[in-house]
C-alpha positions as YAML, in Angstrom:
chain: A
units: angstrom
residues:
- id: 1
  name: UNK
  ca: [3.89, 15.89, 6.41]
- id: 2
  name: UNK
  ca: [3.78, 11.96, 5.96]
- id: 3
  name: UNK
  ca: [0.22, 10.19, 5.91]
- id: 4
  name: UNK
  ca: [0.68, 6.62, 6.80]
- id: 5
  name: UNK
  ca: [-2.09, 3.77, 6.35]
- id: 6
  name: UNK
  ca: [-1.44, 0.19, 6.12]
- id: 7
  name: UNK
  ca: [-3.47, -2.62, 6.52]
- id: 8
  name: UNK
  ca: [-4.49, -6.14, 5.27]
- id: 9
  name: UNK
  ca: [-5.39, -6.46, 1.75]
- id: 10
  name: UNK
  ca: [-9.19, -5.60, 1.18]
- id: 11
  name: UNK
  ca: [-8.99, -3.07, 4.08]
- id: 12
  name: UNK
  ca: [-9.81, -0.35, 1.51]
- id: 13
  name: UNK
  ca: [-6.51, 1.13, 2.36]
- id: 14
  name: UNK
  ca: [-5.92, 2.29, -1.52]
- id: 15
  name: UNK
  ca: [-8.98, 4.17, -2.13]
- id: 16
  name: UNK
  ca: [-8.65, 5.64, 1.49]
- id: 17
  name: UNK
  ca: [-4.80, 6.38, 0.66]
- id: 18
  name: UNK
  ca: [-5.69, 7.86, -2.35]
- id: 19
  name: UNK
  ca: [-8.92, 9.59, -2.63]
- id: 20
  name: UNK
  ca: [-7.55, 11.44, 1.43]
- id: 21
  name: UNK
  ca: [-4.30, 12.73, -0.24]
- id: 22
  name: UNK
  ca: [-6.98, 14.12, -3.34]
- id: 23
  name: UNK
  ca: [-8.80, 15.67, -0.84]
- id: 24
  name: UNK
  ca: [-5.49, 17.56, 1.29]
- id: 25
  name: UNK
  ca: [-3.31, 18.07, -2.17]
- id: 26
  name: UNK
  ca: [-0.74, 15.83, -0.80]
- id: 27
  name: UNK
  ca: [1.35, 13.26, -3.06]
- id: 28
  name: UNK
  ca: [0.18, 9.61, -2.93]
- id: 29
  name: UNK
  ca: [2.48, 7.05, -2.33]
- id: 30
  name: UNK
  ca: [1.05, 3.38, -3.64]
- id: 31
  name: UNK
  ca: [4.04, 0.90, -2.57]
- id: 32
  name: UNK
  ca: [1.85, -2.11, -3.66]
- id: 33
  name: UNK
  ca: [2.28, 0.09, -7.11]
- id: 34
  name: UNK
  ca: [6.15, -0.66, -6.93]
- id: 35
  name: UNK
  ca: [6.21, -4.04, -6.07]
- id: 36
  name: UNK
  ca: [3.80, -4.70, -9.09]
- id: 37
  name: UNK
  ca: [6.22, -2.86, -11.43]
- id: 38
  name: UNK
  ca: [9.05, -5.35, -9.99]
- id: 39
  name: UNK
  ca: [6.64, -8.66, -10.68]
- id: 40
  name: UNK
  ca: [5.49, -7.00, -13.94]
- id: 41
  name: UNK
  ca: [9.67, -6.46, -14.91]
- id: 42
  name: UNK
  ca: [9.83, -10.42, -13.88]
- id: 43
  name: UNK
  ca: [7.45, -11.97, -15.59]
- id: 44
  name: UNK
  ca: [8.48, -9.57, -18.83]
- id: 45
  name: UNK
  ca: [12.04, -10.42, -18.88]
- id: 46
  name: UNK
  ca: [13.00, -12.85, -16.33]
- id: 47
  name: UNK
  ca: [15.38, -11.84, -13.93]
- id: 48
  name: UNK
  ca: [17.13, -10.95, -10.96]
- id: 49
  name: UNK
  ca: [14.28, -9.04, -9.02]
- id: 50
  name: UNK
  ca: [16.69, -6.80, -6.17]
- id: 51
  name: UNK
  ca: [18.33, -6.05, -9.63]
- id: 52
  name: UNK
  ca: [14.98, -4.74, -11.64]
- id: 53
  name: UNK
  ca: [13.71, -2.88, -8.19]
- id: 54
  name: UNK
  ca: [17.45, -1.30, -7.77]
- id: 55
  name: UNK
  ca: [17.11, 0.28, -11.18]
- id: 56
  name: UNK
  ca: [13.47, 0.72, -11.85]
- id: 57
  name: UNK
  ca: [12.49, 4.67, -12.66]
- id: 58
  name: UNK
  ca: [9.55, 5.14, -10.96]
- id: 59
  name: UNK
  ca: [6.88, 7.95, -10.91]
- id: 60
  name: UNK
  ca: [3.47, 7.52, -8.99]
- id: 61
  name: UNK
  ca: [0.24, 9.91, -9.38]
- id: 62
  name: UNK
  ca: [-2.87, 8.91, -11.09]
- id: 63
  name: UNK
  ca: [-0.69, 6.58, -13.59]
- id: 64
  name: UNK
  ca: [1.81, 4.46, -12.74]
- id: 65
  name: UNK
  ca: [4.93, 4.97, -14.83]
- id: 66
  name: UNK
  ca: [7.99, 2.74, -14.96]
- id: 67
  name: UNK
  ca: [10.87, 3.67, -17.07]
- id: 68
  name: UNK
  ca: [9.10, 5.92, -18.92]
- id: 69
  name: UNK
  ca: [6.30, 3.57, -19.73]
- id: 70
  name: UNK
  ca: [2.56, 3.44, -18.77]
- id: 71
  name: UNK
  ca: [2.19, 0.78, -16.57]
- id: 72
  name: UNK
  ca: [-0.61, 1.18, -14.66]
- id: 73
  name: UNK
  ca: [-3.39, -1.43, -15.84]
- id: 74
  name: UNK
  ca: [-0.58, -4.07, -16.50]
- id: 75
  name: UNK
  ca: [0.25, -4.22, -13.15]
- id: 76
  name: UNK
  ca: [-3.78, -5.35, -11.52]
- id: 77
  name: UNK
  ca: [-3.12, -8.15, -14.00]
- id: 78
  name: UNK
  ca: [-4.04, -10.76, -10.92]
- id: 79
  name: UNK
  ca: [-0.65, -12.95, -12.68]
- id: 80
  name: UNK
  ca: [1.22, -9.76, -11.74]
- id: 81
  name: UNK
  ca: [-0.13, -9.94, -8.33]
- id: 82
  name: UNK
  ca: [0.27, -13.31, -7.86]
- id: 83
  name: UNK
  ca: [4.60, -12.39, -8.08]
- id: 84
  name: UNK
  ca: [4.50, -9.01, -5.87]
- id: 85
  name: UNK
  ca: [3.41, -11.86, -3.01]
- id: 86
  name: UNK
  ca: [6.13, -14.22, -4.02]
- id: 87
  name: UNK
  ca: [8.97, -11.49, -4.53]
- id: 88
  name: UNK
  ca: [7.63, -9.02, -1.68]
- id: 89
  name: UNK
  ca: [9.16, -11.79, 1.33]
- id: 90
  name: UNK
  ca: [12.57, -11.01, -0.47]
- id: 91
  name: UNK
  ca: [14.72, -9.26, 2.14]
- id: 92
  name: UNK
  ca: [16.81, -6.68, -0.85]
- id: 93
  name: UNK
  ca: [13.50, -6.12, -2.79]
- id: 94
  name: UNK
  ca: [12.12, -4.54, 0.11]
- id: 95
  name: UNK
  ca: [15.39, -2.84, 1.18]
- id: 96
  name: UNK
  ca: [15.37, -1.15, -2.52]
- id: 97
  name: UNK
  ca: [11.73, -0.60, -2.34]
- id: 98
  name: UNK
  ca: [11.53, 1.30, 0.80]
- id: 99
  name: UNK
  ca: [15.14, 3.34, -0.16]
- id: 100
  name: UNK
  ca: [13.16, 4.50, -3.00]
- id: 101
  name: UNK
  ca: [9.57, 4.79, -0.86]
- id: 102
  name: UNK
  ca: [11.91, 6.89, 1.45]
- id: 103
  name: UNK
  ca: [13.44, 9.21, -0.97]
- id: 104
  name: UNK
  ca: [10.17, 10.35, -2.32]
- id: 105
  name: UNK
  ca: [8.66, 11.19, 1.24]
- id: 106
  name: UNK
  ca: [10.88, 13.38, 2.13]
- id: 107
  name: UNK
  ca: [9.96, 16.10, -0.50]
- id: 108
  name: UNK
  ca: [6.47, 17.49, 0.56]
- id: 109
  name: UNK
  ca: [3.32, 16.51, 2.21]
- id: 110
  name: UNK
  ca: [2.43, 12.53, 1.06]
- id: 111
  name: UNK
  ca: [0.45, 9.99, 1.86]
- id: 112
  name: UNK
  ca: [1.32, 7.00, 2.44]
- id: 113
  name: UNK
  ca: [0.20, 3.13, 2.35]
- id: 114
  name: UNK
  ca: [0.82, -0.39, 2.42]
- id: 115
  name: UNK
  ca: [1.66, -3.20, 4.81]
- id: 116
  name: UNK
  ca: [4.96, -1.44, 6.32]
- id: 117
  name: UNK
  ca: [4.91, 2.13, 5.90]
- id: 118
  name: UNK
  ca: [4.56, 3.22, 9.46]
- id: 119
  name: UNK
  ca: [6.11, 0.58, 11.00]
- id: 120
  name: UNK
  ca: [9.61, 0.17, 8.24]
- id: 121
  name: UNK
  ca: [10.01, 3.02, 5.58]
- id: 122
  name: UNK
  ca: [8.33, 5.79, 7.77]
- id: 123
  name: UNK
  ca: [8.39, 5.41, 11.15]
- id: 124
  name: UNK
  ca: [8.27, 8.98, 12.28]
- id: 125
  name: UNK
  ca: [5.27, 9.61, 10.12]
- id: 126
  name: UNK
  ca: [3.54, 12.21, 11.64]
- id: 127
  name: UNK
  ca: [0.23, 10.22, 11.41]
- id: 128
  name: UNK
  ca: [-0.41, 6.43, 11.31]
- id: 129
  name: UNK
  ca: [-3.08, 4.50, 10.73]
- id: 130
  name: UNK
  ca: [-3.65, 0.84, 10.54]
- id: 131
  name: UNK
  ca: [-7.16, 0.11, 8.52]
- id: 132
  name: UNK
  ca: [-9.02, -3.02, 8.54]
- id: 133
  name: UNK
  ca: [-12.64, -4.79, 8.02]
- id: 134
  name: UNK
  ca: [-13.69, -8.14, 8.69]
- id: 135
  name: UNK
  ca: [-12.58, -11.26, 6.24]
- id: 136
  name: UNK
  ca: [-15.58, -11.37, 4.59]
- id: 137
  name: UNK
  ca: [-15.98, -7.59, 4.08]
- id: 138
  name: UNK
  ca: [-12.69, -7.17, 2.76]
- id: 139
  name: UNK
  ca: [-12.87, -10.79, 0.70]
- id: 140
  name: UNK
  ca: [-15.93, -9.45, -0.98]
- id: 141
  name: UNK
  ca: [-14.86, -5.99, -1.95]
- id: 142
  name: UNK
  ca: [-12.04, -7.95, -3.64]
- id: 143
  name: UNK
  ca: [-14.08, -10.19, -5.50]
- id: 144
  name: UNK
  ca: [-16.37, -7.20, -7.02]
- id: 145
  name: UNK
  ca: [-12.75, -5.41, -8.22]
- id: 146
  name: UNK
  ca: [-11.28, -9.19, -9.72]
- id: 147
  name: UNK
  ca: [-15.28, -9.95, -10.94]
- id: 148
  name: UNK
  ca: [-14.34, -12.89, -8.85]
- id: 149
  name: UNK
  ca: [-16.59, -15.78, -6.14]
- id: 150
  name: UNK
  ca: [-15.29, -13.81, -2.87]
- id: 151
  name: UNK
  ca: [-15.32, -17.25, -1.22]
- id: 152
  name: UNK
  ca: [-12.80, -17.98, -3.56]
- id: 153
  name: UNK
  ca: [-10.62, -14.40, -2.74]
- id: 154
  name: UNK
  ca: [-10.89, -14.83, 1.53]
- id: 155
  name: UNK
  ca: [-9.47, -18.87, 0.68]
- id: 156
  name: UNK
  ca: [-6.45, -17.00, -0.78]
- id: 157
  name: UNK
  ca: [-7.17, -13.51, 1.16]
- id: 158
  name: UNK
  ca: [-6.13, -16.05, 4.42]
- id: 159
  name: UNK
  ca: [-3.33, -17.65, 2.63]
- id: 160
  name: UNK
  ca: [-2.19, -14.18, 1.78]
- id: 161
  name: UNK
  ca: [-2.77, -12.35, 5.74]
- id: 162
  name: UNK
  ca: [-0.46, -15.70, 7.20]
- id: 163
  name: UNK
  ca: [1.85, -14.85, 4.68]
- id: 164
  name: UNK
  ca: [2.02, -11.32, 5.70]
- id: 165
  name: UNK
  ca: [2.14, -11.63, 9.34]
- id: 166
  name: UNK
  ca: [4.55, -14.13, 9.57]
- id: 167
  name: UNK
  ca: [6.87, -12.74, 6.94]
- id: 168
  name: UNK
  ca: [10.65, -12.70, 8.23]
- id: 169
  name: UNK
  ca: [10.90, -9.37, 6.69]
- id: 170
  name: UNK
  ca: [8.88, -6.06, 7.44]
- id: 171
  name: UNK
  ca: [5.68, -8.74, 9.02]
- id: 172
  name: UNK
  ca: [2.23, -7.06, 8.94]
- id: 173
  name: UNK
  ca: [1.01, -5.50, 12.21]
- id: 174
  name: UNK
  ca: [-0.14, -2.44, 13.52]
- id: 175
  name: UNK
  ca: [2.48, 0.34, 14.07]
- id: 176
  name: UNK
  ca: [2.59, 0.66, 18.36]
- id: 177
  name: UNK
  ca: [1.09, 4.27, 17.87]
- id: 178
  name: UNK
  ca: [-0.99, 3.58, 15.28]
- id: 179
  name: UNK
  ca: [-4.44, 4.48, 14.70]
- id: 180
  name: UNK
  ca: [-7.13, 0.94, 13.92]
- id: 181
  name: UNK
  ca: [-9.57, 2.07, 12.12]
- id: 182
  name: UNK
  ca: [-12.22, -0.69, 11.07]
- id: 183
  name: UNK
  ca: [-13.68, -0.33, 7.58]
- id: 184
  name: UNK
  ca: [-16.64, -2.61, 7.64]
- id: 185
  name: UNK
  ca: [-19.82, -1.55, 6.39]
- id: 186
  name: UNK
  ca: [-19.01, 2.59, 6.39]
- id: 187
  name: UNK
  ca: [-18.37, 3.98, 3.55]
- id: 188
  name: UNK
  ca: [-15.61, 5.43, 1.62]
- id: 189
  name: UNK
  ca: [-16.48, 8.93, 1.85]
- id: 190
  name: UNK
  ca: [-17.21, 8.34, 5.83]
- id: 191
  name: UNK
  ca: [-13.13, 6.79, 6.10]
- id: 192
  name: UNK
  ca: [-11.89, 9.59, 4.20]
- id: 193
  name: UNK
  ca: [-13.72, 12.64, 6.21]
- id: 194
  name: UNK
  ca: [-11.96, 11.20, 8.89]
- id: 195
  name: UNK
  ca: [-8.89, 10.39, 8.15]
- id: 196
  name: UNK
  ca: [-8.43, 13.95, 6.34]
- id: 197
  name: UNK
  ca: [-9.78, 15.35, 9.83]
- id: 198
  name: UNK
  ca: [-7.30, 13.11, 11.87]
- id: 199
  name: UNK
  ca: [-4.41, 15.03, 9.18]
- id: 200
  name: UNK
  ca: [-5.43, 18.46, 10.04]
- id: 201
  name: UNK
  ca: [-5.86, 17.70, 13.79]
- id: 202
  name: UNK
  ca: [-2.22, 16.22, 13.80]
- id: 203
  name: UNK
  ca: [-0.94, 19.61, 11.31]
- id: 204
  name: UNK
  ca: [-2.31, 21.67, 14.40]
- id: 205
  name: UNK
  ca: [-0.68, 19.84, 17.33]
- id: 206
  name: UNK
  ca: [2.68, 19.97, 15.38]
- id: 207
  name: UNK
  ca: [1.78, 24.28, 14.56]
- id: 208
  name: UNK
  ca: [1.63, 25.16, 18.87]
...
């Protein structure tokens, strides 16, 4: 079974997807980590992002392993995130990583999160969630993680939202059959419990 969780930055989709996967015993597909891994490779040894995306061997789980190297912490650097946002607009990079993501999702049960899982990567996913929150709540969450001023984060976030929604390839938007959840003023535990129940309900329907 594939569960697709999409949404804008700061909505909590990474945490919700990871904890839901853990609660259900599913694999966890962090698509953002894949783009960051390509960005790190480009920063370290300048090269063609699409070529690096195609050749990259990546293992996802509690740690992110690229070509045998643990890059879990390095890919969270703000500089890497900035470059990842830029290369995510490149069609050849997206095509290469979508192929890798689809290959992973073919085997077993997965919770995948990103911005185009339910619309592009796994349009046939049994359950699709579009997770969002108010702009201020999202900015404050990311500011805590980055130890930055939330107002500065809000400004950058607004620009990122516009780029994600307006990009030519795989723009950020909910799938027509996605269930929209607003995580503003809700705990992670509360949202995870709801998503996990939706997964169980979907499984039950599929077994009938």
